[in-house]
mmJSON file of the N, C-alpha and C atoms, coordinates in Angstrom:
{"data_MODEL":{"atom_site":{
"group_PDB":["ATOM","ATOM","ATOM","ATOM","ATOM","ATOM","ATOM","ATOM","ATOM","ATOM","ATOM","ATOM","ATOM","ATOM","ATOM","ATOM","ATOM","ATOM","ATOM","ATOM","ATOM","ATOM","ATOM","ATOM","ATOM","ATOM","ATOM","ATOM","ATOM","ATOM","ATOM","ATOM","ATOM","ATOM","ATOM","ATOM","ATOM","ATOM","ATOM","ATOM","ATOM","ATOM","ATOM","ATOM","ATOM","ATOM","ATOM","ATOM","ATOM","ATOM","ATOM","ATOM","ATOM","ATOM","ATOM","ATOM","ATOM","ATOM","ATOM","ATOM","ATOM","ATOM","ATOM","ATOM","ATOM","ATOM","ATOM","ATOM","ATOM","ATOM","ATOM","ATOM","ATOM","ATOM","ATOM","ATOM","ATOM","ATOM","ATOM","ATOM","ATOM","ATOM","ATOM","ATOM","ATOM","ATOM","ATOM","ATOM","ATOM","ATOM","ATOM","ATOM","ATOM","ATOM","ATOM","ATOM","ATOM","ATOM","ATOM","ATOM","ATOM","ATOM","ATOM","ATOM","ATOM","ATOM","ATOM","ATOM","ATOM","ATOM","ATOM","ATOM","ATOM","ATOM","ATOM","ATOM","ATOM","ATOM","ATOM","ATOM","ATOM","ATOM","ATOM","ATOM","ATOM","ATOM","ATOM","ATOM","ATOM","ATOM","ATOM","ATOM","ATOM","ATOM","ATOM","ATOM","ATOM","ATOM","ATOM","ATOM","ATOM","ATOM","ATOM","ATOM","ATOM","ATOM","ATOM","ATOM","ATOM","ATOM","ATOM","ATOM","ATOM","ATOM","ATOM","ATOM","ATOM","ATOM","ATOM","ATOM","ATOM","ATOM","ATOM","ATOM","ATOM","ATOM","ATOM","ATOM","ATOM","ATOM","ATOM","ATOM","ATOM","ATOM","ATOM","ATOM","ATOM","ATOM","ATOM","ATOM","ATOM","ATOM","ATOM","ATOM","ATOM","ATOM","ATOM","ATOM","ATOM","ATOM","ATOM","ATOM","ATOM","ATOM","ATOM","ATOM","ATOM","ATOM","ATOM","ATOM","ATOM","ATOM","ATOM","ATOM","ATOM","ATOM","ATOM","ATOM","ATOM","ATOM","ATOM","ATOM","ATOM","ATOM","ATOM","ATOM","ATOM","ATOM","ATOM"],
"id":[1,2,3,4,5,6,7,8,9,10,11,12,13,14,15,16,17,18,19,20,21,22,23,24,25,26,27,28,29,30,31,32,33,34,35,36,37,38,39,40,41,42,43,44,45,46,47,48,49,50,51,52,53,54,55,56,57,58,59,60,61,62,63,64,65,66,67,68,69,70,71,72,73,74,75,76,77,78,79,80,81,82,83,84,85,86,87,88,89,90,91,92,93,94,95,96,97,98,99,100,101,102,103,104,105,106,107,108,109,110,111,112,113,114,115,116,117,118,119,120,121,122,123,124,125,126,127,128,129,130,131,132,133,134,135,136,137,138,139,140,141,142,143,144,145,146,147,148,149,150,151,152,153,154,155,156,157,158,159,160,161,162,163,164,165,166,167,168,169,170,171,172,173,174,175,176,177,178,179,180,181,182,183,184,185,186,187,188,189,190,191,192,193,194,195,196,197,198,199,200,201,202,203,204,205,206,207,208,209,210,211,212,213,214,215,216,217,218,219],
"type_symbol":["N","C","C","N","C","C","N","C","C","N","C","C","N","C","C","N","C","C","N","C","C","N","C","C","N","C","C","N","C","C","N","C","C","N","C","C","N","C","C","N","C","C","N","C","C","N","C","C","N","C","C","N","C","C","N","C","C","N","C","C","N","C","C","N","C","C","N","C","C","N","C","C","N","C","C","N","C","C","N","C","C","N","C","C","N","C","C","N","C","C","N","C","C","N","C","C","N","C","C","N","C","C","N","C","C","N","C","C","N","C","C","N","C","C","N","C","C","N","C","C","N","C","C","N","C","C","N","C","C","N","C","C","N","C","C","N","C","C","N","C","C","N","C","C","N","C","C","N","C","C","N","C","C","N","C","C","N","C","C","N","C","C","N","C","C","N","C","C","N","C","C","N","C","C","N","C","C","N","C","C","N","C","C","N","C","C","N","C","C","N","C","C","N","C","C","N","C","C","N","C","C","N","C","C","N","C","C","N","C","C","N","C","C","N","C","C","N","C","C"],
"label_atom_id":["N","CA","C","N","CA","C","N","CA","C","N","CA","C","N","CA","C","N","CA","C","N","CA","C","N","CA","C","N","CA","C","N","CA","C","N","CA","C","N","CA","C","N","CA","C","N","CA","C","N","CA","C","N","CA","C","N","CA","C","N","CA","C","N","CA","C","N","CA","C","N","CA","C","N","CA","C","N","CA","C","N","CA","C","N","CA","C","N","CA","C","N","CA","C","N","CA","C","N","CA","C","N","CA","C","N","CA","C","N","CA","C","N","CA","C","N","CA","C","N","CA","C","N","CA","C","N","CA","C","N","CA","C","N","CA","C","N","CA","C","N","CA","C","N","CA","C","N","CA","C","N","CA","C","N","CA","C","N","CA","C","N","CA","C","N","CA","C","N","CA","C","N","CA","C","N","CA","C","N","CA","C","N","CA","C","N","CA","C","N","CA","C","N","CA","C","N","CA","C","N","CA","C","N","CA","C","N","CA","C","N","CA","C","N","CA","C","N","CA","C","N","CA","C","N","CA","C","N","CA","C","N","CA","C","N","CA","C","N","CA","C","N","CA","C","N","CA","C","N","CA","C","N","CA","C"],
"label_alt_id":[null,null,null,null,null,null,null,null,null,null,null,null,null,null,null,null,null,null,null,null,null,null,null,null,null,null,null,null,null,null,null,null,null,null,null,null,null,null,null,null,null,null,null,null,null,null,null,null,null,null,null,null,null,null,null,null,null,null,null,null,null,null,null,null,null,null,null,null,null,null,null,null,null,null,null,null,null,null,null,null,null,null,null,null,null,null,null,null,null,null,null,null,null,null,null,null,null,null,null,null,null,null,null,null,null,null,null,null,null,null,null,null,null,null,null,null,null,null,null,null,null,null,null,null,null,null,null,null,null,null,null,null,null,null,null,null,null,null,null,null,null,null,null,null,null,null,null,null,null,null,null,null,null,null,null,null,null,null,null,null,null,null,null,null,null,null,null,null,null,null,null,null,null,null,null,null,null,null,null,null,null,null,null,null,null,null,null,null,null,null,null,null,null,null,null,null,null,null,null,null,null,null,null,null,null,null,null,null,null,null,null,null,null,null,null,null,null,null,null],
"label_comp_id":["MET","MET","MET","LYS","LYS","LYS","LYS","LYS","LYS","THR","THR","THR","LEU","LEU","LEU","ARG","ARG","ARG","PRO","PRO","PRO","LYS","LYS","LYS","THR","THR","THR","ASN","ASN","ASN","ASP","ASP","ASP","VAL","VAL","VAL","THR","THR","THR","ARG","ARG","ARG","HIS","HIS","HIS","ALA","ALA","ALA","ARG","ARG","ARG","LEU","LEU","LEU","THR","THR","THR","CYS","CYS","CYS","LEU","LEU","LEU","VAL","VAL","VAL","SER","SER","SER","ASP","ASP","ASP","GLU","GLU","GLU","GLU","GLU","GLU","MET","MET","MET","ARG","ARG","ARG","ILE","ILE","ILE","ILE","ILE","ILE","ASP","ASP","ASP","SER","SER","SER","TYR","TYR","TYR","LEU","LEU","LEU","HIS","HIS","HIS","LYS","LYS","LYS","TYR","TYR","TYR","LYS","LYS","LYS","ILE","ILE","ILE","GLU","GLU","GLU","ASN","ASN","ASN","LYS","LYS","LYS","SER","SER","SER","ARG","ARG","ARG","TRP","TRP","TRP","MET","MET","MET","ARG","ARG","ARG","GLU","GLU","GLU","THR","THR","THR","LEU","LEU","LEU","LEU","LEU","LEU","ALA","ALA","ALA","PHE","PHE","PHE","ILE","ILE","ILE","HIS","HIS","HIS","GLN","GLN","GLN","LYS","LYS","LYS","LEU","LEU","LEU","ASP","ASP","ASP","GLN","GLN","GLN","ASP","ASP","ASP","TYR","TYR","TYR","PRO","PRO","PRO","THR","THR","THR","LEU","LEU","LEU","PHE","PHE","PHE","ASN","ASN","ASN","GLU","GLU","GLU","HIS","HIS","HIS","ASP","ASP","ASP","MET","MET","MET","ARG","ARG","ARG","ARG","ARG","ARG"],
"label_asym_id":["A","A","A","A","A","A","A","A","A","A","A","A","A","A","A","A","A","A","A","A","A","A","A","A","A","A","A","A","A","A","A","A","A","A","A","A","A","A","A","A","A","A","A","A","A","A","A","A","A","A","A","A","A","A","A","A","A","A","A","A","A","A","A","A","A","A","A","A","A","A","A","A","A","A","A","A","A","A","A","A","A","A","A","A","A","A","A","A","A","A","A","A","A","A","A","A","A","A","A","A","A","A","A","A","A","A","A","A","A","A","A","A","A","A","A","A","A","A","A","A","A","A","A","A","A","A","A","A","A","A","A","A","A","A","A","A","A","A","A","A","A","A","A","A","A","A","A","A","A","A","A","A","A","A","A","A","A","A","A","A","A","A","A","A","A","A","A","A","A","A","A","A","A","A","A","A","A","A","A","A","A","A","A","A","A","A","A","A","A","A","A","A","A","A","A","A","A","A","A","A","A","A","A","A","A","A","A","A","A","A","A","A","A","A","A","A","A","A","A"],
"label_entity_id":["1","1","1","1","1","1","1","1","1","1","1","1","1","1","1","1","1","1","1","1","1","1","1","1","1","1","1","1","1","1","1","1","1","1","1","1","1","1","1","1","1","1","1","1","1","1","1","1","1","1","1","1","1","1","1","1","1","1","1","1","1","1","1","1","1","1","1","1","1","1","1","1","1","1","1","1","1","1","1","1","1","1","1","1","1","1","1","1","1","1","1","1","1","1","1","1","1","1","1","1","1","1","1","1","1","1","1","1","1","1","1","1","1","1","1","1","1","1","1","1","1","1","1","1","1","1","1","1","1","1","1","1","1","1","1","1","1","1","1","1","1","1","1","1","1","1","1","1","1","1","1","1","1","1","1","1","1","1","1","1","1","1","1","1","1","1","1","1","1","1","1","1","1","1","1","1","1","1","1","1","1","1","1","1","1","1","1","1","1","1","1","1","1","1","1","1","1","1","1","1","1","1","1","1","1","1","1","1","1","1","1","1","1","1","1","1","1","1","1"],
"label_seq_id":[1,1,1,2,2,2,3,3,3,4,4,4,5,5,5,6,6,6,7,7,7,8,8,8,9,9,9,10,10,10,11,11,11,12,12,12,13,13,13,14,14,14,15,15,15,16,16,16,17,17,17,18,18,18,19,19,19,20,20,20,21,21,21,22,22,22,23,23,23,24,24,24,25,25,25,26,26,26,27,27,27,28,28,28,29,29,29,30,30,30,31,31,31,32,32,32,33,33,33,34,34,34,35,35,35,36,36,36,37,37,37,38,38,38,39,39,39,40,40,40,41,41,41,42,42,42,43,43,43,44,44,44,45,45,45,46,46,46,47,47,47,48,48,48,49,49,49,50,50,50,51,51,51,52,52,52,53,53,53,54,54,54,55,55,55,56,56,56,57,57,57,58,58,58,59,59,59,60,60,60,61,61,61,62,62,62,63,63,63,64,64,64,65,65,65,66,66,66,67,67,67,68,68,68,69,69,69,70,70,70,71,71,71,72,72,72,73,73,73],
"pdbx_PDB_ins_code":[null,null,null,null,null,null,null,null,null,null,null,null,null,null,null,null,null,null,null,null,null,null,null,null,null,null,null,null,null,null,null,null,null,null,null,null,null,null,null,null,null,null,null,null,null,null,null,null,null,null,null,null,null,null,null,null,null,null,null,null,null,null,null,null,null,null,null,null,null,null,null,null,null,null,null,null,null,null,null,null,null,null,null,null,null,null,null,null,null,null,null,null,null,null,null,null,null,null,null,null,null,null,null,null,null,null,null,null,null,null,null,null,null,null,null,null,null,null,null,null,null,null,null,null,null,null,null,null,null,null,null,null,null,null,null,null,null,null,null,null,null,null,null,null,null,null,null,null,null,null,null,null,null,null,null,null,null,null,null,null,null,null,null,null,null,null,null,null,null,null,null,null,null,null,null,null,null,null,null,null,null,null,null,null,null,null,null,null,null,null,null,null,null,null,null,null,null,null,null,null,null,null,null,null,null,null,null,null,null,null,null,null,null,null,null,null,null,null,null],
"Cartn_x":[-97.043,-96.441,-96.089,-95.821,-95.818,-93.966,-93.544,-92.407,-92.312,-91.434,-91.085,-90.191,-90.461,-89.169,-88.559,-87.141,-86.658,-85.424,-85.083,-83.957,-82.876,-81.84,-80.609,-79.937,-79.63,-78.482,-77.608,-76.583,-75.374,-74.772,-73.659,-73.154,-72.293,-72.043,-71.203,-71.528,-70.744,-70.963,-70.218,-70.761,-70.041,-69.712,-68.635,-67.898,-67.496,-67.118,-66.519,-67.412,-67.073,-68.193,-68.056,-68.832,-68.487,-69.168,-68.575,-69.651,-69.28,-70.536,-70.4,-71.208,-71.019,-71.805,-72.195,-73.535,-74.086,-74.947,-75.026,-75.64,-77.142,-78.188,-79.429,-80.154,-79.801,-80.388,-80.023,-78.911,-78.45,-79.259,-79.535,-80.154,-81.85,-82.298,-83.633,-83.691,-82.646,-82.586,-82.334,-81.635,-81.522,-83.007,-83.467,-84.959,-85.82,-85.977,-86.856,-86.587,-85.289,-85.086,-85.319,-85.279,-85.271,-87.139,-87.9,-89.089,-89.765,-89.28,-89.839,-89.741,-88.644,-88.449,-88.613,-89.631,-89.651,-88.774,-87.609,-86.321,-86.418,-86.703,-86.55,-85.441,-84.317,-83.114,-82.225,-81.748,-80.905,-79.491,-79.187,-77.577,-77.405,-78.625,-78.034,-77.82,-78.95,-78.954,-77.71,-76.928,-75.841,-74.758,-74.403,-73.478,-73.43,-74.645,-74.887,-74.618,-74.826,-75.044,-73.32,-72.599,-71.362,-70.278,-70.512,-69.818,-69.912,-71.238,-71.521,-70.491,-70.752,-69.823,-68.513,-67.995,-66.728,-66.2,-66.866,-66.921,-66.964,-67.884,-67.814,-66.632,-66.159,-65.148,-63.751,-63.606,-62.362,-62.426,-63.669,-63.592,-63.259,-63.576,-63.424,-61.751,-61.226,-59.792,-58.58,-59.492,-58.76,-57.573,-56.333,-55.11,-54.936,-54.633,-54.614,-53.295,-53.098,-51.391,-51.135,-52.296,-52.096,-53.002,-52.418,-53.219,-54.198,-55.286,-56.616,-56.118,-55.041,-54.815,-54.146,-53.428,-53.149,-54.06,-55.156,-56.366,-57.28,-57.182,-58.093,-57.474,-56.462,-55.794,-56.256],
"Cartn_y":[100.939,99.663,98.976,97.55,96.432,96.197,96.421,95.663,93.973,93.301,91.726,91.948,91.472,90.846,89.818,89.97,88.579,88.451,87.323,87.042,87.43,87.948,88.101,86.966,86.316,85.285,85.527,86.398,86.91,87.951,88.441,89.923,89.854,88.979,88.944,89.563,90.373,91.138,90.408,89.719,89.119,90.48,89.937,91.05,90.298,88.744,87.882,87.256,87.021,86.49,85.36,84.173,82.915,82.44,82.129,81.888,80.496,79.91,78.595,78.337,77.635,77.213,76.045,75.411,74.432,74.247,73.23,72.773,73.291,73.012,73.275,72.071,70.72,69.972,69.964,70.467,70.14,71.513,72.608,73.792,73.22,72.583,71.74,71.16,70.229,69.195,70.179,71.459,72.535,72.828,73.714,74.14,73.489,71.896,70.982,70.639,70.824,70.461,71.76,72.761,73.878,74.036,74.229,73.713,73.004,71.68,70.676,70.834,71.387,71.555,73.17,74.006,75.403,76.091,75.802,77.115,77.948,79.379,80.587,81.359,81.074,81.953,80.794,80.754,79.811,80.113,81.239,81.838,81.367,81.357,80.905,79.458,78.835,77.325,76.599,77.398,76.905,77.155,78.427,78.71,77.408,77.131,76.481,74.848,74.591,73.019,73.077,73.751,74.072,73.697,74.906,74.83,73.634,73.059,72.21,70.665,70.517,69.566,69.328,70.826,71.05,70.656,70.835,71.007,69.297,68.599,67.153,66.632,67.021,66.487,66.75,67.806,68.367,67.498,67.125,66.47,64.607,64.461,63.191,62.974,63.887,64.041,64.512,64.421,65.271,64.221,64.801,64.202,63.467,62.126,61.291,60.863,60.647,60.097,58.628,58.108,56.526,56.245,55.693,55.636,54.518,54.813,53.784,52.277,51.938,50.366,50.147,51.092,50.875,50.825,51.394,51.526,50.502,49.846,48.63,47.261,47.466,46.241,45.776],
"Cartn_z":[33.562,33.079,34.212,33.963,35.111,35.212,36.098,36.294,36.864,36.297,36.289,37.43,38.641,39.727,39.274,38.85,38.957,39.828,40.374,40.938,40.415,41.128,40.531,40.805,39.653,39.809,40.151,39.712,39.955,39.539,40.206,39.52,38.724,37.805,36.9,35.475,35.093,33.82,32.74,31.509,30.947,29.656,29.04,28.198,27.005,27.086,26.117,25.472,24.444,23.296,22.762,22.641,22.437,21.135,19.787,18.628,18.26,18.248,17.448,16.385,15.207,14.246,14.183,13.804,13.958,12.717,12.298,10.824,11.247,10.449,10.218,11.142,10.888,11.752,13.181,13.694,14.779,15.439,14.989,14.997,15.452,14.729,14.789,16.207,16.563,17.275,18.979,19.153,20.043,20.115,19.206,19.378,19.662,19.283,20.065,21.143,21.533,23.057,23.84,23.718,24.252,24.07,23.221,23.238,23.975,24.091,24.702,26.513,26.944,28.234,28.447,27.975,27.824,28.367,27.752,28.208,27.316,27.829,27.155,27.07,27.92,27.908,27.09,25.94,25.173,25.326,25.678,25.955,27.233,28.379,29.935,29.823,29.047,29.022,28.277,27.372,26.425,27.588,28.198,29.102,29.913,31.11,32.046,31.544,30.188,30.105,29.369,28.781,28.343,29.692,30.565,32.026,32.57,32.565,33.601,32.967,31.927,30.959,31.723,31.535,31.328,33.085,33.977,35.354,35.805,35.223,35.174,34.574,33.551,32.962,33.752,34.198,35.365,36.395,37.166,38.13,38.117,36.968,36.419,36.216,35.735,35.155,36.221,37.607,38.8,38.964,38.869,39.54,40.807,40.683,41.953,42.125,43.436,43.781,43.199,42.739,42.181,41.0,39.834,38.526,39.025,38.298,38.17,38.107,38.016,37.349,39.276,39.817,41.074,42.005,41.993,42.893,43.116,41.679,41.585,42.042,42.364,42.871,44.111],
"occupancy":[1.0,1.0,1.0,1.0,1.0,1.0,1.0,1.0,1.0,1.0,1.0,1.0,1.0,1.0,1.0,1.0,1.0,1.0,1.0,1.0,1.0,1.0,1.0,1.0,1.0,1.0,1.0,1.0,1.0,1.0,1.0,1.0,1.0,1.0,1.0,1.0,1.0,1.0,1.0,1.0,1.0,1.0,1.0,1.0,1.0,1.0,1.0,1.0,1.0,1.0,1.0,1.0,1.0,1.0,1.0,1.0,1.0,1.0,1.0,1.0,1.0,1.0,1.0,1.0,1.0,1.0,1.0,1.0,1.0,1.0,1.0,1.0,1.0,1.0,1.0,1.0,1.0,1.0,1.0,1.0,1.0,1.0,1.0,1.0,1.0,1.0,1.0,1.0,1.0,1.0,1.0,1.0,1.0,1.0,1.0,1.0,1.0,1.0,1.0,1.0,1.0,1.0,1.0,1.0,1.0,1.0,1.0,1.0,1.0,1.0,1.0,1.0,1.0,1.0,1.0,1.0,1.0,1.0,1.0,1.0,1.0,1.0,1.0,1.0,1.0,1.0,1.0,1.0,1.0,1.0,1.0,1.0,1.0,1.0,1.0,1.0,1.0,1.0,1.0,1.0,1.0,1.0,1.0,1.0,1.0,1.0,1.0,1.0,1.0,1.0,1.0,1.0,1.0,1.0,1.0,1.0,1.0,1.0,1.0,1.0,1.0,1.0,1.0,1.0,1.0,1.0,1.0,1.0,1.0,1.0,1.0,1.0,1.0,1.0,1.0,1.0,1.0,1.0,1.0,1.0,1.0,1.0,1.0,1.0,1.0,1.0,1.0,1.0,1.0,1.0,1.0,1.0,1.0,1.0,1.0,1.0,1.0,1.0,1.0,1.0,1.0,1.0,1.0,1.0,1.0,1.0,1.0,1.0,1.0,1.0,1.0,1.0,1.0,1.0,1.0,1.0,1.0,1.0,1.0],
"B_iso_or_equiv":[0.0,0.0,0.0,0.0,0.0,0.0,0.0,0.0,0.0,0.0,0.0,0.0,0.0,0.0,0.0,0.0,0.0,0.0,0.0,0.0,0.0,0.0,0.0,0.0,0.0,0.0,0.0,0.0,0.0,0.0,0.0,0.0,0.0,0.0,0.0,0.0,0.0,0.0,0.0,0.0,0.0,0.0,0.0,0.0,0.0,0.0,0.0,0.0,0.0,0.0,0.0,0.0,0.0,0.0,0.0,0.0,0.0,0.0,0.0,0.0,0.0,0.0,0.0,0.0,0.0,0.0,0.0,0.0,0.0,0.0,0.0,0.0,0.0,0.0,0.0,0.0,0.0,0.0,0.0,0.0,0.0,0.0,0.0,0.0,0.0,0.0,0.0,0.0,0.0,0.0,0.0,0.0,0.0,0.0,0.0,0.0,0.0,0.0,0.0,0.0,0.0,0.0,0.0,0.0,0.0,0.0,0.0,0.0,0.0,0.0,0.0,0.0,0.0,0.0,0.0,0.0,0.0,0.0,0.0,0.0,0.0,0.0,0.0,0.0,0.0,0.0,0.0,0.0,0.0,0.0,0.0,0.0,0.0,0.0,0.0,0.0,0.0,0.0,0.0,0.0,0.0,0.0,0.0,0.0,0.0,0.0,0.0,0.0,0.0,0.0,0.0,0.0,0.0,0.0,0.0,0.0,0.0,0.0,0.0,0.0,0.0,0.0,0.0,0.0,0.0,0.0,0.0,0.0,0.0,0.0,0.0,0.0,0.0,0.0,0.0,0.0,0.0,0.0,0.0,0.0,0.0,0.0,0.0,0.0,0.0,0.0,0.0,0.0,0.0,0.0,0.0,0.0,0.0,0.0,0.0,0.0,0.0,0.0,0.0,0.0,0.0,0.0,0.0,0.0,0.0,0.0,0.0,0.0,0.0,0.0,0.0,0.0,0.0,0.0,0.0,0.0,0.0,0.0,0.0],
"pdbx_formal_charge":[null,null,null,null,null,null,null,null,null,null,null,null,null,null,null,null,null,null,null,null,null,null,null,null,null,null,null,null,null,null,null,null,null,null,null,null,null,null,null,null,null,null,null,null,null,null,null,null,null,null,null,null,null,null,null,null,null,null,null,null,null,null,null,null,null,null,null,null,null,null,null,null,null,null,null,null,null,null,null,null,null,null,null,null,null,null,null,null,null,null,null,null,null,null,null,null,null,null,null,null,null,null,null,null,null,null,null,null,null,null,null,null,null,null,null,null,null,null,null,null,null,null,null,null,null,null,null,null,null,null,null,null,null,null,null,null,null,null,null,null,null,null,null,null,null,null,null,null,null,null,null,null,null,null,null,null,null,null,null,null,null,null,null,null,null,null,null,null,null,null,null,null,null,null,null,null,null,null,null,null,null,null,null,null,null,null,null,null,null,null,null,null,null,null,null,null,null,null,null,null,null,null,null,null,null,null,null,null,null,null,null,null,null,null,null,null,null,null,null],
"auth_seq_id":[1,1,1,2,2,2,3,3,3,4,4,4,5,5,5,6,6,6,7,7,7,8,8,8,9,9,9,10,10,10,11,11,11,12,12,12,13,13,13,14,14,14,15,15,15,16,16,16,17,17,17,18,18,18,19,19,19,20,20,20,21,21,21,22,22,22,23,23,23,24,24,24,25,25,25,26,26,26,27,27,27,28,28,28,29,29,29,30,30,30,31,31,31,32,32,32,33,33,33,34,34,34,35,35,35,36,36,36,37,37,37,38,38,38,39,39,39,40,40,40,41,41,41,42,42,42,43,43,43,44,44,44,45,45,45,46,46,46,47,47,47,48,48,48,49,49,49,50,50,50,51,51,51,52,52,52,53,53,53,54,54,54,55,55,55,56,56,56,57,57,57,58,58,58,59,59,59,60,60,60,61,61,61,62,62,62,63,63,63,64,64,64,65,65,65,66,66,66,67,67,67,68,68,68,69,69,69,70,70,70,71,71,71,72,72,72,73,73,73],
"auth_comp_id":["MET","MET","MET","LYS","LYS","LYS","LYS","LYS","LYS","THR","THR","THR","LEU","LEU","LEU","ARG","ARG","ARG","PRO","PRO","PRO","LYS","LYS","LYS","THR","THR","THR","ASN","ASN","ASN","ASP","ASP","ASP","VAL","VAL","VAL","THR","THR","THR","ARG","ARG","ARG","HIS","HIS","HIS","ALA","ALA","ALA","ARG","ARG","ARG","LEU","LEU","LEU","THR","THR","THR","CYS","CYS","CYS","LEU","LEU","LEU","VAL","VAL","VAL","SER","SER","SER","ASP","ASP","ASP","GLU","GLU","GLU","GLU","GLU","GLU","MET","MET","MET","ARG","ARG","ARG","ILE","ILE","ILE","ILE","ILE","ILE","ASP","ASP","ASP","SER","SER","SER","TYR","TYR","TYR","LEU","LEU","LEU","HIS","HIS","HIS","LYS","LYS","LYS","TYR","TYR","TYR","LYS","LYS","LYS","ILE","ILE","ILE","GLU","GLU","GLU","ASN","ASN","ASN","LYS","LYS","LYS","SER","SER","SER","ARG","ARG","ARG","TRP","TRP","TRP","MET","MET","MET","ARG","ARG","ARG","GLU","GLU","GLU","THR","THR","THR","LEU","LEU","LEU","LEU","LEU","LEU","ALA","ALA","ALA","PHE","PHE","PHE","ILE","ILE","ILE","HIS","HIS","HIS","GLN","GLN","GLN","LYS","LYS","LYS","LEU","LEU","LEU","ASP","ASP","ASP","GLN","GLN","GLN","ASP","ASP","ASP","TYR","TYR","TYR","PRO","PRO","PRO","THR","THR","THR","LEU","LEU","LEU","PHE","PHE","PHE","ASN","ASN","ASN","GLU","GLU","GLU","HIS","HIS","HIS","ASP","ASP","ASP","MET","MET","MET","ARG","ARG","ARG","ARG","ARG","ARG"],
"auth_asym_id":["A","A","A","A","A","A","A","A","A","A","A","A","A","A","A","A","A","A","A","A","A","A","A","A","A","A","A","A","A","A","A","A","A","A","A","A","A","A","A","A","A","A","A","A","A","A","A","A","A","A","A","A","A","A","A","A","A","A","A","A","A","A","A","A","A","A","A","A","A","A","A","A","A","A","A","A","A","A","A","A","A","A","A","A","A","A","A","A","A","A","A","A","A","A","A","A","A","A","A","A","A","A","A","A","A","A","A","A","A","A","A","A","A","A","A","A","A","A","A","A","A","A","A","A","A","A","A","A","A","A","A","A","A","A","A","A","A","A","A","A","A","A","A","A","A","A","A","A","A","A","A","A","A","A","A","A","A","A","A","A","A","A","A","A","A","A","A","A","A","A","A","A","A","A","A","A","A","A","A","A","A","A","A","A","A","A","A","A","A","A","A","A","A","A","A","A","A","A","A","A","A","A","A","A","A","A","A","A","A","A","A","A","A","A","A","A","A","A","A"],
"auth_atom_id":["N","CA","C","N","CA","C","N","CA","C","N","CA","C","N","CA","C","N","CA","C","N","CA","C","N","CA","C","N","CA","C","N","CA","C","N","CA","C","N","CA","C","N","CA","C","N","CA","C","N","CA","C","N","CA","C","N","CA","C","N","CA","C","N","CA","C","N","CA","C","N","CA","C","N","CA","C","N","CA","C","N","CA","C","N","CA","C","N","CA","C","N","CA","C","N","CA","C","N","CA","C","N","CA","C","N","CA","C","N","CA","C","N","CA","C","N","CA","C","N","CA","C","N","CA","C","N","CA","C","N","CA","C","N","CA","C","N","CA","C","N","CA","C","N","CA","C","N","CA","C","N","CA","C","N","CA","C","N","CA","C","N","CA","C","N","CA","C","N","CA","C","N","CA","C","N","CA","C","N","CA","C","N","CA","C","N","CA","C","N","CA","C","N","CA","C","N","CA","C","N","CA","C","N","CA","C","N","CA","C","N","CA","C","N","CA","C","N","CA","C","N","CA","C","N","CA","C","N","CA","C","N","CA","C","N","CA","C","N","CA","C","N","CA","C","N","CA","C","N","CA","C","N","CA","C"],
"pdbx_PDB_model_num":[1,1,1,1,1,1,1,1,1,1,1,1,1,1,1,1,1,1,1,1,1,1,1,1,1,1,1,1,1,1,1,1,1,1,1,1,1,1,1,1,1,1,1,1,1,1,1,1,1,1,1,1,1,1,1,1,1,1,1,1,1,1,1,1,1,1,1,1,1,1,1,1,1,1,1,1,1,1,1,1,1,1,1,1,1,1,1,1,1,1,1,1,1,1,1,1,1,1,1,1,1,1,1,1,1,1,1,1,1,1,1,1,1,1,1,1,1,1,1,1,1,1,1,1,1,1,1,1,1,1,1,1,1,1,1,1,1,1,1,1,1,1,1,1,1,1,1,1,1,1,1,1,1,1,1,1,1,1,1,1,1,1,1,1,1,1,1,1,1,1,1,1,1,1,1,1,1,1,1,1,1,1,1,1,1,1,1,1,1,1,1,1,1,1,1,1,1,1,1,1,1,1,1,1,1,1,1,1,1,1,1,1,1,1,1,1,1,1,1]
}}}
């Protein structure tokens, strides 16, 4: 029996489950994307995509000393 060595990405054990329902059309779009880009781990891709979006949005909404209108003057 041959063992495959995989690099350890992190030491986080995940216990919380997140469930999301999608339509048949949305599922076809997701499956097509995963196939096109040869993504095999759907769970990891979904988690990384969701968290990347959240981090990007939080960076954009970071509180500043002045509002946008004042900074553009």
